[in-house]
MIBADREN-292202 format. One record per residue (C-alpha): y, x, z; chain. Coordinates in nm, 4 decimals, always signed. Layout:
<recs>
+----------+----------+----------+---+
|        v |        u |        w | c |
+----------+----------+----------+---+
|        Y |        X |        Z | A |
...
+----------+----------+----------+---+
</recs>
This chain:
<recs>
+----------+----------+----------+---+
|        v |        u |        w | c |
+----------+----------+----------+---+
| +11.4696 | +22.9784 |  +3.3391 | A |
| +11.4858 | +23.3301 |  +3.2003 | A |
| +11.1365 | +23.4569 |  +3.1258 | A |
| +11.0285 | +23.7967 |  +3.2532 | A |
| +10.6996 | +23.8263 |  +3.0640 | A |
| +10.6584 | +23.6597 |  +2.7243 | A |
| +10.3324 | +23.6683 |  +2.5311 | A |
| +10.3167 | +23.5180 |  +2.1810 | A |
| +10.0028 | +23.4940 |  +1.9682 | A |
|  +9.8500 | +23.8041 |  +2.1259 | A |
|  +9.5134 | +23.9169 |  +1.9925 | A |
|  +9.2967 | +24.2208 |  +2.0509 | A |
|  +8.9779 | +24.3234 |  +1.8763 | A |
|  +8.7356 | +24.6051 |  +1.9469 | A |
|  +8.5567 | +24.6412 |  +1.6154 | A |
|  +8.3969 | +24.3035 |  +1.5432 | A |
|  +8.4412 | +24.1854 |  +1.9033 | A |
|  +8.7513 | +23.9789 |  +1.9796 | A |
|  +8.8755 | +24.0255 |  +2.3359 | A |
|  +9.1880 | +23.8094 |  +2.2995 | A |
|  +9.2472 | +23.5201 |  +2.0585 | A |
|  +9.6106 | +23.4241 |  +1.9935 | A |
|  +9.7126 | +23.4232 |  +2.3608 | A |
| +10.0554 | +23.2733 |  +2.4384 | A |
| +10.2267 | +23.2141 |  +2.7735 | A |
| +10.5385 | +23.3123 |  +2.9658 | A |
| +10.6145 | +23.3963 |  +3.3279 | A |
| +10.9520 | +23.3517 |  +3.4951 | A |
| +11.1131 | +23.5772 |  +3.7540 | A |
| +11.0285 | +23.5532 |  +4.1216 | A |
| +10.6673 | +23.4356 |  +4.0788 | A |
| +10.3284 | +23.5397 |  +4.2111 | A |
| +10.0877 | +23.4410 |  +3.9355 | A |
|  +9.7086 | +23.4386 |  +3.9332 | A |
|  +9.5408 | +23.5410 |  +3.6076 | A |
|  +9.2034 | +23.3838 |  +3.6705 | A |
|  +8.8809 | +23.4111 |  +3.4766 | A |
|  +8.5221 | +23.5244 |  +3.4980 | A |
|  +8.4175 | +23.8806 |  +3.4141 | A |
|  +8.4642 | +23.9516 |  +3.0431 | A |
|  +8.7230 | +23.6770 |  +2.9936 | A |
|  +8.9970 | +23.9159 |  +2.8743 | A |
|  +9.1923 | +23.9635 |  +3.1992 | A |
|  +9.1843 | +24.3440 |  +3.2061 | A |
|  +9.2595 | +24.3724 |  +2.8344 | A |
|  +9.5644 | +24.1516 |  +2.8764 | A |
|  +9.6794 | +24.3536 |  +3.1790 | A |
|  +9.6439 | +24.6854 |  +2.9950 | A |
|  +9.8406 | +24.5554 |  +2.6957 | A |
| +10.1205 | +24.4307 |  +2.9248 | A |
| +10.1225 | +24.7709 |  +3.0969 | A |
| +10.1545 | +24.9454 |  +2.7596 | A |
|  +9.8224 | +25.1278 |  +2.7918 | A |
|  +9.6561 | +24.9767 |  +2.4851 | A |
|  +9.8006 | +24.8251 |  +2.1692 | A |
|  +9.7348 | +24.4661 |  +2.0640 | A |
|  +9.5797 | +24.3898 |  +1.7258 | A |
|  +9.8411 | +24.1206 |  +1.6664 | A |
| +10.1142 | +23.9140 |  +1.8283 | A |
| +10.4140 | +24.0001 |  +2.0447 | A |
| +10.4620 | +24.0822 |  +2.4108 | A |
| +10.7913 | +24.1537 |  +2.5877 | A |
| +10.8980 | +24.2381 |  +2.9436 | A |
| +11.2514 | +24.1301 |  +3.0349 | A |
| +11.3226 | +24.0856 |  +2.6637 | A |
| +11.2045 | +24.4364 |  +2.5696 | A |
| +10.8959 | +24.4845 |  +2.3473 | A |
| +10.6176 | +24.6526 |  +2.5445 | A |
| +10.6134 | +25.0275 |  +2.4800 | A |
| +10.7819 | +25.3384 |  +2.6160 | A |
| +11.0957 | +25.1409 |  +2.7039 | A |
| +10.9008 | +24.9097 |  +2.9396 | A |
| +10.7172 | +25.1829 |  +3.1326 | A |
| +10.9955 | +25.1789 |  +3.3911 | A |
| +10.9828 | +24.7980 |  +3.4190 | A |
| +10.6099 | +24.7612 |  +3.4882 | A |
| +10.4011 | +24.8904 |  +3.7787 | A |
| +10.0279 | +24.8622 |  +3.7107 | A |
|  +9.7383 | +24.8855 |  +3.9553 | A |
|  +9.4218 | +24.9272 |  +3.7454 | A |
|  +9.0763 | +24.8287 |  +3.8664 | A |
|  +8.9941 | +25.1999 |  +3.9046 | A |
|  +9.2071 | +25.4339 |  +4.1228 | A |
|  +9.4605 | +25.6627 |  +3.9540 | A |
|  +9.4499 | +25.9118 |  +4.2402 | A |
|  +9.2224 | +26.2182 |  +4.2474 | A |
|  +8.9453 | +26.2469 |  +4.5059 | A |
|  +9.0656 | +26.5903 |  +4.6274 | A |
|  +9.4003 | +26.4451 |  +4.7364 | A |
|  +9.5069 | +26.3482 |  +5.0835 | A |
|  +9.7102 | +26.0301 |  +5.1255 | A |
| +10.0329 | +26.2318 |  +5.1434 | A |
|  +9.9411 | +26.4078 |  +4.8153 | A |
|  +9.9058 | +26.0694 |  +4.6452 | A |
| +10.2487 | +25.9643 |  +4.7726 | A |
| +10.3956 | +26.2950 |  +4.6499 | A |
| +10.2291 | +26.2516 |  +4.3109 | A |
| +10.3840 | +25.9067 |  +4.2630 | A |
| +10.7227 | +26.0280 |  +4.3934 | A |
| +10.7269 | +26.3121 |  +4.1401 | A |
| +10.5901 | +26.1045 |  +3.8530 | A |
| +10.7966 | +25.7854 |  +3.8918 | A |
| +11.1757 | +25.8118 |  +3.9403 | A |
| +11.1777 | +25.4558 |  +4.0807 | A |
| +10.9280 | +25.5332 |  +4.3587 | A |
| +11.0610 | +25.4305 |  +4.7015 | A |
| +10.9093 | +25.6772 |  +4.9480 | A |
| +11.0558 | +25.4989 |  +5.2508 | A |
| +10.8887 | +25.1733 |  +5.1451 | A |
| +10.5625 | +25.3613 |  +5.0841 | A |
| +10.5671 | +25.4983 |  +5.4389 | A |
| +10.6361 | +25.1524 |  +5.5813 | A |
| +10.3419 | +25.0164 |  +5.3818 | A |
| +10.1123 | +25.3004 |  +5.4904 | A |
| +10.1945 | +25.2144 |  +5.8510 | A |
| +10.1287 | +24.8438 |  +5.7845 | A |
|  +9.7983 | +24.9314 |  +5.6153 | A |
|  +9.6879 | +25.1629 |  +5.9016 | A |
|  +9.6662 | +25.4545 |  +5.6584 | A |
|  +9.7395 | +25.8085 |  +5.7788 | A |
|  +9.8958 | +26.0727 |  +5.5555 | A |
|  +9.6447 | +26.3436 |  +5.6502 | A |
|  +9.3405 | +26.1347 |  +5.5549 | A |
|  +9.1412 | +26.2560 |  +5.2550 | A |
|  +9.1072 | +26.0020 |  +4.9757 | A |
|  +8.7388 | +26.0817 |  +4.9216 | A |
|  +8.6764 | +25.9893 |  +5.2863 | A |
|  +8.8415 | +25.6454 |  +5.2592 | A |
|  +8.6316 | +25.3301 |  +5.2408 | A |
|  +8.6710 | +25.1156 |  +4.9297 | A |
|  +8.8873 | +24.8734 |  +5.1242 | A |
|  +9.1164 | +25.1485 |  +5.2542 | A |
|  +9.1387 | +25.3019 |  +4.9073 | A |
|  +9.2459 | +24.9633 |  +4.7680 | A |
|  +9.5137 | +24.9482 |  +5.0382 | A |
|  +9.6390 | +25.2899 |  +4.9260 | A |
|  +9.6452 | +25.1938 |  +4.5570 | A |
|  +9.8393 | +24.8773 |  +4.6411 | A |
| +10.0868 | +25.0768 |  +4.8497 | A |
| +10.1522 | +25.3157 |  +4.5618 | A |
| +10.1906 | +25.0336 |  +4.3090 | A |
| +10.4242 | +24.8132 |  +4.5150 | A |
| +10.6402 | +25.1085 |  +4.6247 | A |
| +10.7830 | +25.1401 |  +4.2760 | A |
| +11.1040 | +24.9458 |  +4.2066 | A |
| +10.9694 | +24.7618 |  +3.9029 | A |
| +11.0401 | +24.4175 |  +3.7597 | A |
| +10.6776 | +24.3288 |  +3.6848 | A |
| +10.3784 | +24.4234 |  +3.9002 | A |
| +10.0293 | +24.3925 |  +3.7541 | A |
|  +9.7327 | +24.4088 |  +3.9921 | A |
|  +9.3920 | +24.4169 |  +3.8259 | A |
|  +9.1209 | +24.2912 |  +4.0646 | A |
|  +9.2912 | +24.4223 |  +4.3828 | A |
|  +9.0367 | +24.2579 |  +4.6158 | A |
|  +8.7226 | +24.3143 |  +4.4083 | A |
|  +8.4369 | +24.4609 |  +4.6076 | A |
|  +8.6188 | +24.4905 |  +4.9405 | A |
|  +8.5220 | +24.3246 |  +5.2681 | A |
|  +8.6979 | +24.0110 |  +5.4033 | A |
|  +8.9049 | +24.2087 |  +5.6565 | A |
|  +9.0412 | +24.4382 |  +5.3841 | A |
|  +9.1071 | +24.1378 |  +5.1590 | A |
|  +9.3134 | +23.9664 |  +5.4263 | A |
|  +9.5153 | +24.2850 |  +5.4903 | A |
|  +9.5789 | +24.3359 |  +5.1179 | A |
|  +9.6992 | +23.9766 |  +5.0741 | A |
|  +9.9203 | +24.0015 |  +5.3826 | A |
| +10.0722 | +24.3217 |  +5.2424 | A |
| +10.1455 | +24.1591 |  +4.9061 | A |
| +10.3308 | +23.8749 |  +5.0782 | A |
| +10.5112 | +24.1109 |  +5.3185 | A |
| +10.6263 | +24.3753 |  +5.0689 | A |
| +10.6556 | +24.1831 |  +4.7419 | A |
| +11.0047 | +24.2032 |  +4.5900 | A |
| +11.1102 | +23.8409 |  +4.5310 | A |
| +11.3397 | +23.9373 |  +4.2421 | A |
| +11.0385 | +24.0631 |  +4.0489 | A |
| +10.7161 | +23.8918 |  +3.9412 | A |
| +10.3616 | +23.9824 |  +4.0274 | A |
| +10.0484 | +23.9032 |  +3.8253 | A |
|  +9.7099 | +23.9336 |  +3.9941 | A |
|  +9.3861 | +23.9151 |  +3.7974 | A |
|  +9.0778 | +23.8045 |  +3.9870 | A |
|  +8.7703 | +23.5829 |  +3.9860 | A |
|  +8.7671 | +23.5635 |  +4.3682 | A |
|  +8.9897 | +23.2595 |  +4.3757 | A |
|  +8.9260 | +23.1042 |  +4.7158 | A |
|  +9.0278 | +23.4179 |  +4.9057 | A |
|  +9.3583 | +23.4625 |  +4.7281 | A |
|  +9.4884 | +23.1243 |  +4.6103 | A |
|  +9.7133 | +23.0804 |  +4.9159 | A |
|  +9.9650 | +23.3342 |  +4.7816 | A |
|  +9.9940 | +23.2005 |  +4.4225 | A |
| +10.2935 | +23.0086 |  +4.2893 | A |
| +10.1312 | +22.9594 |  +3.9510 | A |
|  +9.7922 | +23.0156 |  +3.7879 | A |
|  +9.6749 | +23.0963 |  +3.4360 | A |
|  +9.3099 | +23.0355 |  +3.3466 | A |
|  +9.1685 | +23.2572 |  +3.0728 | A |
|  +8.8234 | +23.2000 |  +2.9239 | A |
|  +8.6664 | +23.3802 |  +2.6291 | A |
|  +8.9966 | +23.5504 |  +2.5456 | A |
|  +9.1910 | +23.2218 |  +2.5299 | A |
|  +9.4322 | +23.0556 |  +2.7737 | A |
|  +9.2880 | +22.7223 |  +2.8830 | A |
|  +9.5456 | +22.6260 |  +3.1461 | A |
|  +9.8766 | +22.7382 |  +3.2957 | A |
| +10.0001 | +22.5348 |  +3.5892 | A |
| +10.2029 | +22.5591 |  +3.9073 | A |
|  +9.9762 | +22.5476 |  +4.2112 | A |
| +10.1726 | +22.2616 |  +4.3647 | A |
| +10.1229 | +22.0557 |  +4.0469 | A |
|  +9.7471 | +22.1124 |  +4.0619 | A |
|  +9.7429 | +21.9608 |  +4.4079 | A |
|  +9.9754 | +21.6709 |  +4.3236 | A |
|  +9.8623 | +21.5860 |  +3.9685 | A |
|  +9.4905 | +21.6611 |  +3.9949 | A |
|  +9.4333 | +21.6468 |  +4.3704 | A |
|  +9.2537 | +21.9806 |  +4.3524 | A |
|  +9.2826 | +22.3258 |  +4.5016 | A |
|  +9.2980 | +22.6236 |  +4.2652 | A |
|  +8.9375 | +22.7066 |  +4.3541 | A |
|  +8.8237 | +22.3497 |  +4.2769 | A |
|  +8.9961 | +22.3565 |  +3.9385 | A |
|  +8.8616 | +22.7035 |  +3.8627 | A |
|  +8.5052 | +22.5882 |  +3.9271 | A |
|  +8.5570 | +22.2825 |  +3.7104 | A |
|  +8.7076 | +22.4743 |  +3.4173 | A |
|  +8.4506 | +22.7521 |  +3.4194 | A |
|  +8.1491 | +22.5268 |  +3.4753 | A |
|  +8.1960 | +22.3699 |  +3.1314 | A |
+----------+----------+----------+---+
</recs>
């Protein structure tokens, strides 16, 4: 299978602190992949490198065969753990900002997602709850026609109702020709949508496995395996 994201010997240091240690893995097309680890495991660092926001200290990373950099900005849509929108904006301003900034932004899809998310264009962003704001950020991210979508902690700190709506939206509006990587430590709530999972601990990959294989080979759910790996 042709690989969409390839990571080879990736490392990242901040001074004397190593955030990533020789990380290697690949992700094929048409997958929803969980990047799972506890806080401080290296998930966000890995996401930001794949999005081209920070440079690795060593190793290689490519998206659709292209080294990560300016040339991959149009291939990757990244939802960081902090909103990119400004608090003074209304929802429609955020949509306009993305439309003007990203040539691949699909405004029709964005409006369909806003309707699905029960978001109204005249609402002010600073008046949205955390859950509604996460719905907006997801709408903006998935409305780009990218090949790789990276969602950093999309359900962190939101209530169960918002989590369910966000997961339903990912399944409903995900482009099956692309791949989607979701970083989280809230495994039980989200494992139902994963095709594959990658466990990262202390900046190192400790397991990459298809979810179906976890159930067949180990007789465990993703949450069970996560608890076992990170209890050691």
